[in-house]
C-alpha positions in Angstrom: 79.5 47.9 139.4 79.1 48.0 143.2 82.6 47.0 144.5 81.1 45.5 147.6 79.2 42.8 145.7 81.7 41.1 143.4 80.1 37.9 142.3 81.5 37.1 138.8 84.9 36.9 137.2 84.0 39.9 134.9 83.3 42.1 138.0 86.5 41.0 139.6 88.4 41.8 136.4 86.9 45.3 136.4 87.8 45.8 140.1 91.4 44.7 139.5 91.8 47.3 136.7 91.4 50.0 139.4 94.9 49.2 140.7 96.6 49.7 137.2 99.6 47.5 138.0 102.1 46.9 135.2 102.8 43.3 136.3 101.9 40.6 138.8 98.7 38.7 139.6 96.4 41.8 139.7 97.7 42.8 136.3 97.0 39.3 135.0 93.5 39.4 136.4 92.9 43.0 135.0 94.0 41.7 131.6 91.1 39.3 131.6 92.9 36.1 132.7 91.5 34.3 135.7 94.4 32.2 137.1 94.4 28.5 137.5 95.9 29.0 141.0 95.0 31.9 143.2 98.0 31.7 145.6 99.9 34.7 144.2 96.7 36.8 144.0 95.7 36.0 147.6 99.2 37.0 148.8 99.2 40.3 146.8 95.8 41.2 148.2 96.9 40.5 151.7 99.9 42.7 151.2 97.7 45.5 149.8 95.4 45.2 152.8 98.3 45.4 155.2 99.7 48.5 153.4 96.3 50.2 153.4 95.8 49.5 157.2 99.3 50.9 157.9 98.6 54.0 155.8 95.2 54.5 157.3 96.6 54.3 160.8 99.3 56.9 160.0 96.8 59.3 158.5 94.6 58.9 161.6 97.4 60.3 163.7 97.5 63.6 161.8 97.5 66.8 164.0 95.6 68.6 161.3 92.5 66.5 160.4 91.2 69.4 158.2 94.2 69.3 155.9 92.7 68.8 152.3 95.6 66.5 151.3 95.0 64.4 154.4 91.3 64.2 153.7 92.1 63.1 150.1 94.5 60.5 151.3 92.0 59.0 153.7 89.4 58.9 150.9 91.9 57.1 148.6 93.0 54.6 151.2 89.3 53.9 152.1 88.6 53.3 148.4 91.6 50.9 148.1 90.6 49.0 151.2 87.1 48.6 149.9 88.3 47.2 146.5 90.8 44.9 148.2 88.1 43.6 150.5 85.8 42.9 147.6 88.4 41.1 145.7 89.4 39.0 148.7 85.7 38.1 149.2 85.5 37.0 145.5 88.7 34.9 145.6 88.3 33.3 149.0 85.8 30.5 148.1 87.4 29.7 144.7 89.1 26.4 144.2 92.3 26.3 142.0 93.0 23.7 139.3 94.6 21.2 141.6 97.5 19.9 139.3 99.0 23.5 139.3 97.8 24.7 142.7 100.4 26.3 144.9 98.0 27.3 147.7 98.8 26.1 151.2 96.8 22.9 151.7 96.1 23.8 155.4 94.2 27.0 154.4 90.9 25.2 153.7 91.4 22.9 156.8 91.9 25.9 159.1 88.9 27.7 157.6 86.6 24.7 158.0 87.6 24.2 161.6 87.3 27.9 162.5 83.8 27.9 160.9 82.8 25.2 163.4 84.2 27.3 166.3 87.4 25.2 166.7 90.5 27.2 167.5 93.5 26.1 165.5 97.3 26.7 165.9 100.4 25.4 164.2 102.5 22.6 165.7 106.3 22.3 165.1 109.0 19.7 165.7 111.6 21.4 167.9 114.2 21.1 165.1 111.8 22.8 162.6 110.6 25.7 164.7 113.5 27.9 163.7 112.8 27.3 160.0 109.1 28.0 160.5 107.9 24.7 158.9 104.8 23.7 160.8 104.3 20.0 160.6 100.8 19.7 162.2 97.7 21.6 163.2 96.5 21.5 166.8 92.7 21.9 166.9 91.2 22.9 170.2 94.6 23.0 171.9 95.0 24.9 175.2 98.1 25.1 177.4 98.1 22.8 180.5 96.4 24.1 183.6 98.4 25.0 186.7 98.0 21.4 188.0 99.3 20.0 184.7 96.0 18.8 183.4 95.6 19.1 179.6 92.2 19.5 177.8 91.6 17.2 174.9 92.8 18.4 171.5 93.2 17.0 168.0 96.6 16.8 166.3 96.3 16.8 162.5 99.4 16.1 160.5 100.6 15.5 157.0 103.6 13.4 156.0 105.6 16.5 155.4 105.1 20.2 156.2 101.5 21.0 157.0 101.7 24.0 154.7 102.5 22.0 151.6 100.9 22.9 148.2 97.6 21.4 147.4 99.0 19.9 144.2 101.3 17.6 146.3 98.6 16.7 148.9 98.7 13.1 150.1 96.2 13.2 152.9 95.6 14.0 156.5 95.9 12.1 159.8 93.9 13.4 162.8 94.4 12.0 166.3 92.5 12.9 169.5 94.8 13.3 172.5 93.2 12.9 175.9 95.2 12.5 179.1 98.0 10.7 177.4 95.7 8.5 175.3 95.8 8.8 171.5 92.8 7.9 169.4 92.7 8.1 165.7 89.7 10.0 164.5 90.4 10.4 160.8 92.9 9.1 158.3 92.7 9.8 154.6 92.2 6.8 152.3 95.6 5.2 151.6 97.4 7.8 153.7 99.9 9.1 153.0 99.2 8.5 149.2 95.7 10.1 148.8 95.3 11.3 145.1 95.5 15.1 144.8 92.0 15.2 143.2 90.5 14.3 146.6 91.8 17.4 148.4 88.5 19.4 149.0 86.4 16.3 150.0 89.3 14.8 152.0 89.9 18.0 153.9 86.2 18.5 154.7 86.0 15.0 156.1 89.0 15.5 158.2 87.8 18.9 159.6 84.3 17.5 160.4 85.8 14.4 162.1 88.2 16.6 164.2 85.4 19.0 165.3 83.1 16.1 166.2 85.8 14.4 168.3 86.1 17.6 170.4 82.4 17.9 171.2 
């Protein structure tokens, strides 16, 4: 099985077995169970990738590049990185079973906006910044210029934290801010009580409306 072309659950299960972990989301996948929610698996893969990059950087600083142990280490880290990347590519487009989904609801919104070339950053209430609970996304935001002028941007918020779980999603509200004027460009049906089943379609509609408003 070419690790670089994981396209099925069976191929992903085989790739997960490489890590031979006794417990956790990779162990569950290796055992043949594809999860209903991919949040823990995504987090574990992100951690593995970060560890591999750190190790690879440390090995690259060696004063003795011909050391056979160093060479073996680099080869093993490269193999781990390749398998992690393949699993991340497999899991990235997958949708969880919404009633149990713990994935951050803003993940899809961010990805859709970035796919359309719109830069996104988190927005906080001053009282929440210390607790790292972002309450909005700012699409197309740029700091004010030296003369105080501010370019238009779209503020997208949710009734609670922007990083809520998909299973508790109740919709988005997107507003275009231009020179002190606020124009609503998208509001989920019955916001803030949108049924959770609408999350993918609702989020796509919000992202496309926000991107169109910035054109």
